[in-house]
C-alpha positions as CSV (number, residue, x, y, z in Angstrom):
1,X,22.3,-1.5,35.2
2,X,21.8,1.8,33.5
3,X,23.5,2.0,30.0
4,X,24.9,5.5,31.0
5,X,26.7,4.0,34.0
6,X,28.1,1.3,31.8
7,X,29.4,3.9,29.4
8,X,30.9,6.0,32.2
9,X,32.5,2.9,33.8
10,X,34.0,1.9,30.4
11,X,35.4,5.4,29.9
12,X,36.9,5.5,33.4
13,X,38.3,2.0,33.2
14,X,39.2,1.5,29.7
15,X,42.3,-0.7,30.2
16,X,40.3,-2.9,32.6
17,X,37.5,-3.4,30.1
18,X,40.0,-4.1,27.3
19,X,41.8,-6.6,29.4
20,X,38.5,-8.3,30.2
21,X,37.6,-8.6,26.5
22,X,41.1,-9.9,25.6
23,X,40.9,-12.6,28.2
24,X,37.3,-13.5,27.2
25,X,38.5,-13.8,23.6
26,X,41.4,-16.0,24.5
27,X,39.2,-18.3,26.5
28,X,36.7,-18.6,23.6
29,X,39.5,-19.3,21.0
30,X,41.0,-21.9,23.4
31,X,37.7,-23.7,23.8
32,X,36.9,-23.7,20.1
33,X,40.4,-25.1,19.4
34,X,39.9,-27.8,22.0
35,X,36.5,-28.8,20.5
36,X,37.8,-28.9,17.0
37,X,40.9,-30.9,17.9
38,X,41.0,-34.6,17.2
39,X,43.1,-35.0,20.3
40,X,41.2,-35.9,23.5
41,X,42.2,-35.2,27.0
42,X,42.0,-38.1,29.4
43,X,42.2,-38.4,33.1
44,X,44.5,-41.0,34.8
45,X,41.5,-43.2,35.4
46,X,40.4,-43.0,31.8
47,X,43.9,-43.8,30.7
48,X,43.9,-46.8,32.8
49,X,40.7,-47.9,31.1
50,X,42.2,-47.4,27.7
51,X,45.3,-49.3,28.7
52,X,43.4,-52.2,30.1
53,X,40.6,-52.5,27.6
54,X,41.8,-51.1,24.4
55,X,45.6,-51.9,24.6
56,X,46.5,-48.3,24.3
57,X,50.3,-47.4,23.8
58,X,51.8,-44.9,26.3
59,X,54.3,-42.4,25.1
60,X,56.5,-40.6,27.7
61,X,58.0,-37.5,26.2
62,X,60.1,-36.5,29.2
63,X,63.9,-36.5,29.2
64,X,65.7,-39.8,29.5
65,X,66.7,-38.9,33.1
66,X,63.1,-38.3,34.2
67,X,62.1,-41.4,32.4
68,X,64.6,-43.5,34.2
69,X,63.6,-42.0,37.6
70,X,60.1,-43.3,37.1
71,X,57.6,-43.8,34.3
72,X,54.3,-45.6,33.6
73,X,54.8,-49.3,32.9
74,X,55.4,-50.1,29.2
75,X,55.7,-46.4,28.2
76,X,57.8,-45.7,25.2
77,X,60.3,-42.8,25.8
78,X,60.2,-40.1,23.1
79,X,62.0,-37.1,24.5
80,X,60.5,-33.7,23.6
81,X,63.7,-32.2,22.3
82,X,63.8,-34.8,19.4
83,X,61.1,-33.0,17.4
84,X,60.4,-35.8,15.0
85,X,58.0,-38.7,15.6
86,X,60.2,-41.8,15.7
87,X,59.5,-44.7,13.4
88,X,59.1,-47.0,16.4
89,X,55.7,-45.4,16.9
90,X,54.5,-46.2,13.4
91,X,53.4,-49.6,14.3
92,X,51.0,-48.2,16.9
93,X,48.9,-46.0,14.3
94,X,45.8,-48.1,14.7
95,X,45.9,-48.3,18.5
96,X,45.0,-45.6,21.0
97,X,48.1,-43.6,21.8
98,X,48.3,-41.7,25.2
99,X,51.0,-39.1,25.4
100,X,52.2,-37.6,28.7
101,X,54.9,-35.2,30.0
102,X,55.5,-33.9,33.5
103,X,52.4,-31.8,33.8
104,X,50.4,-32.4,30.6
105,X,51.1,-29.2,28.7
106,X,54.0,-30.0,26.5
107,X,52.6,-33.3,25.4
108,X,49.8,-31.5,23.5
109,X,52.1,-30.5,20.8
110,X,53.2,-34.1,20.2
111,X,49.6,-35.2,20.3
112,X,48.8,-32.8,17.6
113,X,51.7,-33.9,15.5
114,X,50.8,-37.6,15.8
115,X,47.1,-36.8,14.9
116,X,48.3,-34.9,11.8
117,X,50.5,-37.8,10.8
118,X,47.6,-40.2,10.7
119,X,47.4,-41.8,14.1
120,X,43.8,-42.7,14.6
121,X,43.1,-42.2,18.3
122,X,45.5,-39.8,20.2
123,X,45.0,-38.8,23.8
124,X,46.7,-36.4,26.1
125,X,47.1,-37.4,29.7
126,X,45.6,-34.4,31.7
127,X,48.1,-33.3,34.3
128,X,50.8,-35.6,33.1
129,X,52.8,-37.9,35.2
130,X,52.1,-35.6,38.3
131,X,48.3,-36.3,38.0
132,X,49.1,-40.0,37.6
133,X,51.0,-40.0,40.9
134,X,48.4,-37.8,42.5
135,X,45.8,-40.5,41.6
136,X,48.2,-42.9,43.5
137,X,48.9,-44.9,40.4
138,X,52.3,-46.7,40.2
139,X,55.4,-45.8,38.3
140,X,58.2,-48.2,37.4
141,X,61.9,-47.7,37.2
142,X,62.8,-50.7,35.1
143,X,64.9,-50.2,31.9
C-alpha cells in the first residue's frame, strides 16, 4: 500500500484508526497481564486431572442459592460478596486451588487475591460452571 494512501485514509477515518489502536493496546496489555500472572486458566478436563491426580481444592464463589442448586462435588462455597478470603481456605495453601464462578470471569479476582496471599498453585476454571456443564461433567446438589 502506498504511504500517501495510508495517510489519506488516516485523515479521513481518524476515529476508526484511533479505535483500532485503542483496541490493539487493550489486547496487548491484557495478554501481558495474563502471561505475568501467577494464576493459570484451566479447562474443565484439566481441572478434572488436577482434582484426580493432585488432590486440588475447588472453590465455588457463586451465591449460596446457586451453590445449592448445583455445584462441583466437594467444592467449598465462598460467595463473592464476602470480599475476604475465609480462614477455612488457609489449610489448602500448599495444594492446587481451582476457583470458579458462573462464567469464569468474576473468579479471576479471587484467584489473584489468593495468589497474593501466598497460595502456591491457583487456577481459574475457564468458562466457570457453565463450561463444566457444557463438557457434560456432573454437578451435585448435596449439602
